[in-house]
PASEBA-1860 file (N, C-alpha, C; in nm, 3 decimals):
! residues 176
1> MDKDNLPK> 4.546/-2.333/-0.488/4.634/-2.462/-0.581/4.467/-2.398/-0.710 ~ 4.507/-2.367/-0.845/4.442/-2.406/-0.914/4.392/-2.500/-1.007 ~ 4.297/-2.523/-1.073/4.311/-2.691/-1.123/4.371/-2.651/-1.266 ~ 4.404/-2.548/-1.271/4.542/-2.510/-1.405/4.643/-2.573/-1.382 ~ 4.669/-2.594/-1.224/4.838/-2.631/-1.190/4.857/-2.733/-1.184 ~ 4.747/-2.836/-1.141/4.725/-2.930/-1.117/4.848/-3.066/-1.187 ~ 4.868/-3.172/-1.189/4.980/-3.230/-1.241/4.767/-3.333/-1.286 ~ 4.826/-3.401/-1.478/4.719/-3.499/-1.461/4.678/-3.578/-1.425
9> ASEELVEQ> 4.735/-3.660/-1.362/4.661/-3.764/-1.230/4.595/-3.666/-1.155 ~ 4.583/-3.594/-1.085/4.535/-3.538/-0.994/4.464/-3.437/-1.012 ~ 4.375/-3.386/-1.156/4.277/-3.340/-1.230/4.222/-3.418/-1.249 ~ 4.248/-3.595/-1.285/4.152/-3.654/-1.252/4.099/-3.696/-1.155 ~ 4.141/-3.723/-1.050/4.119/-3.692/-0.888/4.010/-3.587/-0.869 ~ 4.046/-3.459/-0.875/3.975/-3.358/-0.901/3.779/-3.363/-0.939 ~ 3.820/-3.397/-1.039/3.731/-3.483/-1.106/3.602/-3.555/-1.058 ~ 3.659/-3.644/-1.000/3.575/-3.792/-0.891/3.576/-3.664/-0.771
17> RGIVSNQL> 3.631/-3.598/-0.702/3.545/-3.572/-0.627/3.403/-3.510/-0.595 ~ 3.336/-3.467/-0.458/3.258/-3.416/-0.396/3.235/-3.240/-0.494 ~ 3.176/-3.166/-0.429/3.279/-3.022/-0.494/3.293/-2.961/-0.318 ~ 3.281/-3.005/-0.212/3.339/-2.978/-0.082/3.423/-3.000/-0.119 ~ 3.474/-3.181/-0.109/3.589/-3.246/-0.122/3.698/-3.132/-0.248 ~ 3.684/-3.126/-0.333/3.681/-3.056/-0.393/3.853/-2.923/-0.347 ~ 3.718/-2.853/-0.324/3.702/-2.709/-0.274/3.824/-2.731/-0.145 ~ 3.781/-2.805/-0.023/3.863/-2.822/0.071/4.057/-2.868/0.022
25> YKDGISND> 4.041/-2.948/-0.115/4.145/-3.018/-0.179/4.292/-2.895/-0.239 ~ 4.202/-2.801/-0.273/4.222/-2.671/-0.363/4.249/-2.595/-0.297 ~ 4.253/-2.637/-0.160/4.252/-2.553/-0.043/4.403/-2.574/0.033 ~ 4.454/-2.698/-0.027/4.526/-2.790/0.032/4.529/-2.870/0.178 ~ 4.409/-2.906/0.191/4.312/-2.983/0.282/4.297/-3.172/0.271 ~ 4.426/-3.222/0.254/4.371/-3.388/0.219/4.262/-3.393/0.254 ~ 4.182/-3.471/0.181/4.057/-3.546/0.215/4.038/-3.686/0.107 ~ 3.941/-3.738/0.150/3.928/-3.878/0.031/3.771/-3.864/0.028
33> SLGKDHIG> 3.709/-3.851/-0.103/3.547/-3.837/-0.093/3.507/-3.947/-0.071 ~ 3.436/-3.957/-0.020/3.400/-4.102/-0.001/3.210/-4.118/-0.087 ~ 3.244/-4.039/-0.187/3.029/-4.017/-0.239/2.927/-3.940/-0.163 ~ 2.799/-3.986/-0.215/2.706/-3.934/-0.164/2.623/-4.004/-0.050 ~ 2.560/-4.007/0.097/2.469/-4.044/0.155/2.376/-4.137/0.120 ~ 2.287/-4.174/0.142/2.129/-4.203/0.099/2.036/-4.105/0.002 ~ 2.097/-3.981/0.157/1.975/-3.810/0.097/2.060/-3.778/-0.054 ~ 2.189/-3.811/-0.038/2.299/-3.669/-0.137/2.334/-3.622/-0.103
41> VELLSVKP> 2.378/-3.612/0.029/2.501/-3.529/0.143/2.551/-3.582/0.082 ~ 2.689/-3.471/0.078/2.837/-3.575/0.007/2.883/-3.593/0.178 ~ 3.004/-3.701/0.183/3.059/-3.726/0.302/3.192/-3.763/0.224 ~ 3.309/-3.691/0.331/3.420/-3.702/0.320/3.520/-3.781/0.440 ~ 3.598/-3.790/0.392/3.700/-3.843/0.500/3.828/-3.765/0.495 ~ 3.910/-3.738/0.707/4.026/-3.688/0.644/4.072/-3.798/0.779 ~ 4.207/-3.726/0.790/4.290/-3.786/0.880/4.262/-3.795/1.023 ~ 4.321/-3.806/1.098/4.286/-3.699/1.226/4.383/-3.579/1.233
49> ENLYEAIS> 4.528/-3.610/1.207/4.563/-3.516/1.165/4.591/-3.405/1.086 ~ 4.400/-3.334/1.031/4.404/-3.274/0.941/4.252/-3.239/0.993 ~ 4.166/-3.302/1.093/4.061/-3.323/1.130/4.048/-3.197/1.168 ~ 4.116/-3.104/1.276/4.036/-2.972/1.282/4.101/-2.865/1.188 ~ 4.176/-2.885/1.115/4.206/-2.767/1.034/4.064/-2.800/0.916 ~ 4.060/-2.899/0.845/3.938/-2.943/0.779/3.781/-2.870/0.863 ~ 3.774/-2.918/0.946/3.605/-2.840/0.974/3.627/-2.700/1.015 ~ 3.803/-2.642/1.070/3.776/-2.495/1.067/3.783/-2.420/0.960
57> TLKSYGFN> 3.837/-2.516/0.792/3.780/-2.463/0.661/3.652/-2.429/0.593 ~ 3.573/-2.530/0.661/3.452/-2.555/0.663/3.311/-2.492/0.704 ~ 3.411/-2.474/0.821/3.320/-2.348/0.915/3.312/-2.217/0.845 ~ 3.462/-2.191/0.785/3.469/-2.088/0.715/3.405/-2.051/0.591 ~ 3.394/-2.167/0.534/3.329/-2.206/0.397/3.109/-2.185/0.469 ~ 3.131/-2.131/0.548/2.881/-2.167/0.602/2.921/-2.269/0.656 ~ 2.967/-2.357/0.713/2.924/-2.471/0.742/2.936/-2.440/0.933 ~ 2.810/-2.384/0.940/2.855/-2.308/1.093/2.789/-2.397/1.215
65> YLQCQGGY> 2.722/-2.542/1.243/2.668/-2.528/1.280/2.697/-2.707/1.281 ~ 2.786/-2.773/1.372/2.817/-2.910/1.416/2.608/-2.926/1.500 ~ 2.613/-3.017/1.444/2.437/-3.054/1.442/2.506/-3.177/1.496 ~ 2.561/-3.322/1.490/2.565/-3.429/1.526/2.750/-3.424/1.483 ~ 2.797/-3.507/1.651/2.877/-3.576/1.679/2.925/-3.654/1.728 ~ 2.954/-3.804/1.674/2.968/-3.913/1.737/3.031/-4.051/1.698 ~ 2.994/-4.160/1.679/3.135/-4.268/1.663/3.039/-4.356/1.652 ~ 3.087/-4.519/1.558/3.028/-4.627/1.540/3.129/-4.715/1.565
73> DEGPGKSL> 3.111/-4.810/1.559/3.247/-4.928/1.485/3.181/-4.989/1.410 ~ 3.288/-5.001/1.335/3.246/-5.093/1.167/3.252/-5.257/1.194 ~ 3.274/-5.308/1.339/3.301/-5.457/1.348/3.403/-5.493/1.412 ~ 3.396/-5.607/1.453/3.527/-5.618/1.495/3.653/-5.637/1.406 ~ 3.747/-5.609/1.470/3.904/-5.600/1.393/3.869/-5.476/1.312 ~ 3.766/-5.464/1.284/3.801/-5.298/1.186/3.796/-5.195/1.244 ~ 3.807/-5.119/1.140/3.799/-4.942/1.221/3.653/-4.880/1.307 ~ 3.738/-4.794/1.416/3.592/-4.734/1.469/3.622/-4.618/1.391
81> VSFYHLIS> 3.489/-4.467/1.414/3.535/-4.418/1.326/3.464/-4.293/1.370 ~ 3.469/-4.160/1.415/3.454/-4.051/1.432/3.333/-3.988/1.321 ~ 3.178/-3.913/1.344/3.213/-3.901/1.227/3.150/-3.699/1.263 ~ 3.091/-3.660/1.173/3.073/-3.511/1.220/2.983/-3.420/1.109 ~ 2.838/-3.436/1.172/2.728/-3.367/1.013/2.744/-3.187/1.082 ~ 2.816/-3.161/0.976/2.737/-3.020/0.951/2.680/-2.920/0.860 ~ 2.645/-2.853/0.931/2.494/-2.784/0.830/2.566/-2.625/0.803 ~ 2.467/-2.580/0.748/2.435/-2.432/0.672/2.334/-2.397/0.806
89> IGDIRAME> 2.326/-2.329/0.872/2.283/-2.189/0.907/2.299/-2.077/0.901 ~ 2.238/-2.046/0.790/2.231/-1.894/0.704/2.280/-1.901/0.597 ~ 2.337/-1.763/0.545/2.360/-1.801/0.425/2.517/-1.850/0.494 ~ 2.565/-1.864/0.342/2.683/-1.997/0.313/2.750/-1.966/0.194 ~ 2.853/-1.923/0.180/2.925/-1.786/0.147/2.968/-1.884/-0.047 ~ 3.080/-1.975/0.025/3.120/-2.076/-0.092/3.080/-2.127/-0.174 ~ 2.955/-2.184/-0.108/2.893/-2.330/-0.222/2.758/-2.293/-0.157 ~ 2.734/-2.196/-0.226/2.540/-2.142/-0.248/2.449/-2.296/-0.173
97> EIKEIRVK> 2.462/-2.370/-0.243/2.344/-2.513/-0.280/2.380/-2.602/-0.243 ~ 2.533/-2.615/-0.131/2.556/-2.690/-0.051/2.485/-2.672/0.081 ~ 2.403/-2.718/0.160/2.375/-2.669/0.265/2.413/-2.801/0.433 ~ 2.447/-2.889/0.344/2.479/-2.992/0.502/2.662/-3.086/0.388 ~ 2.668/-3.133/0.511/2.852/-3.212/0.472/2.864/-3.297/0.616 ~ 2.913/-3.407/0.553/2.929/-3.500/0.649/3.043/-3.565/0.654 ~ 3.189/-3.574/0.757/3.277/-3.568/0.769/3.364/-3.711/0.916 ~ 3.440/-3.802/0.846/3.421/-3.889/0.938/3.580/-3.913/0.953
105> VFLNRNSD> 3.603/-4.000/0.995/3.795/-3.997/1.022/3.728/-4.143/1.046 ~ 3.830/-4.180/1.039/3.844/-4.327/1.086/3.966/-4.356/1.157 ~ 4.013/-4.440/1.263/4.056/-4.536/1.347/4.068/-4.623/1.307 ~ 4.220/-4.674/1.315/4.238/-4.800/1.309/4.278/-4.829/1.518 ~ 4.141/-4.998/1.565/4.097/-4.994/1.650/4.252/-5.036/1.740 ~ 4.353/-5.057/1.675/4.471/-5.153/1.725/4.582/-5.034/1.768 ~ 4.526/-4.920/1.732/4.676/-4.816/1.772/4.573/-4.704/1.851 ~ 4.654/-4.526/1.816/4.563/-4.485/1.851/4.446/-4.422/1.838
113> LSVPSLYK> 4.378/-4.439/1.903/4.301/-4.395/1.950/4.259/-4.255/1.914 ~ 4.301/-4.122/1.856/4.256/-3.951/1.881/4.277/-3.890/1.809 ~ 4.154/-3.846/1.836/4.117/-3.706/1.749/4.126/-3.553/1.830 ~ 4.163/-3.470/1.752/4.165/-3.377/1.790/3.985/-3.299/1.815 ~ 4.025/-3.239/1.951/3.835/-3.197/1.997/3.825/-3.098/1.919 ~ 3.698/-3.073/1.921/3.644/-2.958/1.849/3.632/-2.827/1.898 ~ 3.570/-2.872/2.071/3.555/-2.803/2.107/3.589/-2.632/2.134 ~ 3.666/-2.604/2.090/3.751/-2.426/2.064/3.694/-2.385/1.931
121> IFKGSDWQ> 3.612/-2.524/1.822/3.545/-2.429/1.735/3.421/-2.456/1.729 ~ 3.365/-2.546/1.837/3.237/-2.551/1.838/3.184/-2.610/1.949 ~ 3.125/-2.570/2.053/3.122/-2.558/2.176/3.053/-2.670/2.187 ~ 2.858/-2.681/2.136/2.825/-2.788/2.148/2.908/-2.917/2.131 ~ 2.984/-2.938/2.046/3.093/-3.078/2.029/3.127/-3.128/2.275 ~ 3.138/-3.072/2.334/3.150/-3.061/2.462/3.039/-3.234/2.501 ~ 2.928/-3.239/2.553/2.889/-3.364/2.580/2.874/-3.410/2.426 ~ 2.886/-3.456/2.364/2.940/-3.510/2.242/2.980/-3.598/2.172
129> ERETYDMY> 3.165/-3.491/2.223/3.269/-3.584/2.203/3.309/-3.707/2.336 ~ 3.224/-3.688/2.439/3.270/-3.725/2.539/3.127/-3.855/2.558 ~ 3.025/-3.848/2.509/2.989/-4.015/2.495/3.045/-4.073/2.401 ~ 3.038/-4.005/2.262/3.181/-4.073/2.222/3.249/-4.214/2.269 ~ 3.338/-4.065/2.375/3.433/-4.111/2.411/3.417/-4.236/2.514 ~ 3.316/-4.247/2.585/3.235/-4.313/2.638/3.212/-4.474/2.603 ~ 3.139/-4.441/2.485/3.097/-4.560/2.446/3.181/-4.629/2.364 ~ 3.297/-4.562/2.312/3.388/-4.616/2.227/3.513/-4.659/2.246
137> GINFNDHP> 3.588/-4.522/2.305/3.689/-4.512/2.348/3.785/-4.447/2.286 ~ 3.704/-4.342/2.203/3.781/-4.266/2.142/3.831/-4.097/2.193 ~ 3.912/-4.119/2.197/3.971/-4.032/2.272/3.995/-3.866/2.206 ~ 3.949/-3.717/2.288/3.969/-3.670/2.190/4.066/-3.490/2.280 ~ 4.171/-3.535/2.166/4.301/-3.451/2.267/4.196/-3.291/2.260 ~ 4.259/-3.233/2.357/4.195/-3.126/2.476/4.118/-3.075/2.439 ~ 4.023/-3.177/2.515/3.902/-3.151/2.553/3.865/-3.113/2.719 ~ 3.830/-3.024/2.710/3.838/-2.945/2.909/3.770/-2.995/3.011
145> NPKRLLMP> 3.714/-3.165/2.922/3.654/-3.226/3.026/3.657/-3.355/3.018 ~ 3.736/-3.413/2.955/3.745/-3.536/2.919/3.735/-3.681/2.993 ~ 3.581/-3.641/3.044/3.540/-3.749/3.127/3.414/-3.809/3.083 ~ 3.398/-4.005/3.148/3.323/-4.023/3.099/3.129/-3.977/3.164 ~ 3.011/-3.982/3.083/2.912/-3.909/3.065/2.792/-3.979/3.104 ~ 2.800/-4.108/3.068/2.737/-4.199/3.096/2.710/-4.309/3.138 ~ 2.870/-4.345/3.161/2.873/-4.463/3.218/2.956/-4.406/3.371 ~ 2.986/-4.499/3.482/3.042/-4.462/3.621/3.157/-4.464/3.570
153> EDWRGWPL> 3.261/-4.381/3.646/3.381/-4.368/3.587/3.400/-4.455/3.606 ~ 3.414/-4.585/3.690/3.506/-4.668/3.715/3.459/-4.843/3.625 ~ 3.398/-4.797/3.559/3.324/-4.867/3.433/3.481/-4.957/3.285 ~ 3.454/-5.040/3.298/3.582/-5.079/3.231/3.548/-5.120/3.064 ~ 3.562/-5.065/2.987/3.589/-5.102/2.849/3.456/-5.007/2.802 ~ 3.421/-5.003/2.691/3.387/-4.946/2.560/3.184/-4.993/2.550 ~ 3.066/-5.010/2.600/3.013/-5.093/2.570/2.954/-5.075/2.422 ~ 2.976/-4.985/2.431/2.858/-4.996/2.245/2.988/-5.021/2.147
161> RKDYVQPD> 3.173/-5.093/2.144/3.241/-5.154/2.109/3.179/-5.305/1.964 ~ 3.187/-5.368/1.926/3.117/-5.469/1.859/3.173/-5.585/1.904 ~ 3.290/-5.545/2.019/3.380/-5.649/2.050/3.373/-5.639/2.199 ~ 3.320/-5.548/2.194/3.309/-5.603/2.410/3.229/-5.695/2.445 ~ 3.294/-5.697/2.507/3.205/-5.832/2.624/3.177/-5.808/2.758 ~ 3.050/-5.851/2.771/2.977/-5.765/2.880/3.052/-5.794/3.041 ~ 3.004/-5.802/3.113/3.058/-5.831/3.254/2.922/-5.900/3.334 ~ 2.983/-5.963/3.373/2.829/-6.103/3.467/2.783/-5.990/3.558
169> FYELQDAY> 2.889/-5.921/3.646/2.768/-5.852/3.728/2.859/-5.729/3.705 ~ 2.836/-5.625/3.749/2.862/-5.514/3.811/2.891/-5.488/3.940 ~ 2.995/-5.439/3.993/2.991/-5.445/4.125/3.003/-5.217/4.179 ~ 2.929/-5.149/4.222/2.892/-5.050/4.248/2.995/-5.039/4.406 ~ 3.122/-4.914/4.386/3.174/-4.879/4.406/3.109/-4.781/4.523 ~ 3.140/-4.730/4.578/3.127/-4.590/4.678/2.952/-4.573/4.635 ~ 2.864/-4.641/4.542/2.791/-4.592/4.566/2.648/-4.465/4.626 ~ 2.701/-4.555/4.758/2.639/-4.444/4.846/2.788/-4.322/4.956
END
């Protein structure tokens, strides 16, 4: 879809998007531009159902390394966020001046906390996704080993959520 065939309202939207967000939009991948972070890296948001396709496309653009995947909690009653920081190692084909991009998926804490695993695209996402699951309870569909990484298997709750209530004690079962 090229800019000449976009409706007028869409043309205005395209002008407000960042370079990478705009290219994804032109390639038919729904996303929202979030501007730039404090060091000028473009931020964009995608829905969970669009994440796998968006990341696959970004990899085809030349963002060939998942530097970091993680999560954070915006606060009690607010969204949980799974974020991805992709960089280009070597030559980038589509956008030579762009070397990194950040993608965020905002999840309603009171509904389905699932996103697709990126393990098939980036093998390095394995432990990063497990840590995000372990600390925030975000599930990664099709992850090859979806179990706790840092906390004991019988731990209840998600310790880095801002609404987490720490138990008075934790009894180790089967410790020895």
